[in-house]
N, C-alpha and C positions, 0 to 999 in steps of 0.2 A: 576593551579598547576598540574604537570604531575603525573602519577601513581607512577613513581619511587621516586619522591619527597615526595609523601604522605607516601610511605613505609619507606623512610629514616627518615622522621619526626616522625613517630610512633615509630620506633626503638629507636630513640634518646630519646623520652619521656619515653619509657620503661626502658632504661638504667638509666635514672635519678631516676625514681620511684624505681627501684630495688636497686640502691645504697642507696637511702634514707631509704628504708626498712631495708637493711643490717646494716646501721649505727645505726639506732634507735631500731633494734630488733622488727620491726613491721611486722605483718602478717595478719592484718585485712583489713579494707577498702582500704588502699593504695595498698597492694599487690593484692587484688581482682581487683581493677581498672587496675593495671598493666597487669593482665591476660586478662582483657577485651580488652585492647589495643593490646596485643599480638595476640589475636585471629583475630583481624582485619588486622594484619601485614602480614599474610601468609595464608597457607591453613588451614582450620578449623581442629582442632583435634577432630575427631569424637569418637575415642576410645583410651584408654590407658590401655594396658595389662601389668601387673606387675608380674614378677616372684620373689618369695621369699622363704625362708626356715624358720624353727622354730628359727634359730639363728639370723635372721634378725630383731633385736629388734626394730630399728627405723621404719621399714616398718610395722611390726606387730602392733605397736602403732597407726600408721596412719590408718591402716585397721580397727582396733577395734574402733577408734574414729570417723571414717567416715569423716575424714578431706578432703581428696582429692576430694570426691564427691561434696563438697562445694566449693573448690578452683578452680575446673574445671567445671563450669556450662555448661551444654549442651554436656559434654563428658561422654561416657560410660566407667566407670572404672571397670576393671576385674582383680581379684586377683587369681594367680595360684600358688599353693603350690608345692614345689619340695623337694625330699629327699636330694639332694646334688647339688653342682654347675655344674658339667658336664652335667647333664640332663637339667638344667635350660638354660645353654648357647646353647645347641643343639636346644631347642625351640626358643630361641632368634634368632639364625642363620637362621632358616627356616621360619621366619616371623610370628611365633605364639605369640611373645611377642614384646613389645617396650623397656622394661626397666627391670633391675633386679640386684641383689646383689649376689656376690660369694666371695670365698676366693682367694688366690693368684695363685694357680696352674691352675684352670680351664681355665682362659683366655689364658694362655700360650699354653695349648693343643689345644684350639679352634683356635688360630691364626696359629699354626703350621699345622692345618688341613685345613687352607684356609677359615675359617668361616668369614663372613663379619659382624663384630661388632666393637664397639669402646669403649675404656675406657672413661668415662665421669666424674667420681668422686671417692673419696675414704674416708674411715674412718681411724682413727689412728690404730696403731698396737695393737694386742691383743695376745701376746705370751703366756699368762697364760691360754688362753681359749682352748688350745688343749694339748693332752698328749698321751704318749704311756703307755698303761695299761697292767699289768699282773695280774693273779689271786693272791689273798692274800697269798696263800700257794705255789706259784710258786718258783722253785729253781733259777729262773733267777733274779740276783741281779744287774747286770751291763749291759750297752749297748753292750759290747763285747760278752756277753753270748747270744745275739740274733743270733749268727752264727748258721746256719742250721735250725733255727726255722721258724715255720709258723706264719706269721703276717698278720692279717686282716686289710684291709684299702679300702677306696673308690678310685679306680683308677682315676687319674687326679684331685684329690681334694687337698686342703691345707694339709691334712694328708699325702698325697703322698710326698710332699716336706719336711715335718717334718721328715718323716722316712728316706728319702734320706740323710738329714743332720745328723741325729742321727747315721746312719750306717757309714757315713764318719768320724764322730767324734770318733767312736769306732775303727777306723782303719780297717774296713771291706770293702769289695767290695760289690756292689749291688747283684751280683750273689752268695754271701755268705749266703743270706737269702732266704726264700721262701715267696714272697708276695702272699697273697690270696685276690683277688680283689672281694670285696663284698660291697653292699650298706649298710648304717648304721644299718637298722633293721636286715638284714641277718647276719651282722658281730656281732651284739649283741648276737644273738642266737648261733652263732658259739663259741663266747667267753664264754658264760654261759655253753655251752655243752662241753667245753674243746677240741673242734675240732681244735682250733688254740692256739698258745702259747702266743700271745700278740695281742693287738688291738690298732690302732692309730685312735683317734677320737677327735671330737671337741664338744663344748657345743651347745645345752643342753644335747646331748647324753652322753657326758662325765660326767656331773653333775648327771644325772639320774642313770648312772651305778655306780658312786661313792657312792651314798647314798644307792642304793639297794644291791650292791654286796661287797662293801668295798674292791675294788681291790687295788693293790699297784701301785703307779705312778712311772714308771721307769724314766720318764723325762717329763717336759712340753716343750713348745716351747722356753722358755727363753734361750737365748744364741745360739739358733739353727735356729729359724724362726721368723720373725717379725709377721707373720700371718696377713698380711694386708687384709682388706676387700675392694672390688672394686665394684663400680656401673658401669654397662655396658649398652649400648643401641644399638639398631639397627642403622645402619648408616642413613637410611632415616629419622628415628625419630629425631636423633640428628641434622641432617642437616636442616630439615624442621620445627622443633619446638624447637629451642634453648631456647626460652623464657619459655617453659614448664619445662625445666631442672632447670631454675632459681627458679621457684616455688617449684619444687620437693626438691631441696637442702635446700631451706628456711624452708619447712615444716619438712624435715627429721631432721634438726638441732633443730628445735623446739621440735620435738618428743624426741630427746635425752635429751634436757634440762628437759623435763617432767619426764623422767626416773630418772634423777639425783635428782630432787627436790621433786618428789612425788612417792617415791619408793613403798610404800604399794599399791597405786592405779595402778602403772605400773605392779607390780607382779600379781595383780588380772586380769588385761587386758590380759597379756601374758598367764597366766594359763588358763583363760577361752578360749582363742583361741586354745592353743596347747593341752589342756587336761593334761598337766604336773602338778604334785603336786606343790603347792606354795613353798615348801621347795627346790625343784629342781630349780625353777625359781630364787628364792632368791640367791641360791649358785652360779649359773652361772652369775647372774648380779653382784655379789660381785667381780668376777675376770674380769669383763668387764670395761675398763676405759671409761671416758667420750668420746663420739664418734660423735662429730659434723661432718658434711659432707662438703667437699670442693673439688676443682679441684685437679688434680694430680700434686704433687710437684716434682721438680727435684730429691729430695731424694727418694721419693716413687717410682718414675720411675726407678731410679738406682737399688733399691732393687728388683724391679720386673724383671729387666733385668738379675740380678743375678740368680733369679729363672729360667728364660728361659735358660740361659747359662748352668746351672747345669743339667737340664733335657736333653739338647742336648748333653752334654759331656758324659752322661751315655747312650745315644742312646734311651732315652725314648720318644723323639719326633723325627719325621723324618727329620727335617731340622732346621737350626738356624732361629730365629725370632728376629726382632728388635721391642721391645715394643713401642718405640717412634712412629713407623709407624701407630699405631692405637690408639694413645692418641688424643682424640678430642680437637681441639683448636678452640673455637668459634670465629667467626668473627662478630664484631659489637655488641656483647652482653656481658655485664659484669656479670659473675657468682658470686653472693655474697650470703652469708647466714646470718641468724640472729646471733647476738652476743651470745656467750655462757655464758656470765656473766650478 
């Protein structure tokens, strides 16, 4: 049998095993055997560096449970924490990571800057998980009253797109406001010190501030931004190790099911990792819908293209981008995940 025939045979077996695992919700011996076959089908995966944030619930659960170290025997798993998506994708683009999770805006800015990365998966929309906050005694009551005001946000983040949409809904132009670009920790300090008039932020920073300061919520993302979450990978990783993505999606979906079915245990794992109060974790999980992981759907891709087009129209990215150009389409590997029920 030729080497190409061996590779084809192994990939065929992997597809069968992956589909079987997806149908029956299995992640034990069958999936482990699939990974063993996958390692023989291509270049060995010697390391897997994963970028994540405190909001990346499924990844945090996997990290805390030590699942991937068992699922990828012989592979060094490294976890790297980031304050926000733009910083994570910069690391991904320069080869410091293989895989990570961000909100909707960071990949658009990365693509516009010519970064070589690909969308490989997504979680369902979470519009309630982001908000525009003002102090509880702020005179600002409506979105229109943001005109001329200083608004803190992480540039190039999902909060950026939420603010763009809110400003448009209020009938304002982008230059009618004063965006103050700050990372979440610095933005929190500015908000507490009344150095800014409003803050656009996501969970768990949103939940933490809500419980500590009792700010008023001017708006959430509902009706303004889907707030989709995307898994991205370096192109070499996606191309050379598609079977590893099958395993990752399977385990990420299993982690989400754990969060839904074992909430107290999930809260403790996340709190232990993040240092956040259990009450904060509980609050932000309450607004987080079930979030199994799967490939990019046409609907999600269309929503993401709208994000890109909006930023280009406002001149916030230097050139138009076609999201579909960097949506990874695996060849010969069926990406499936465990059943959510």
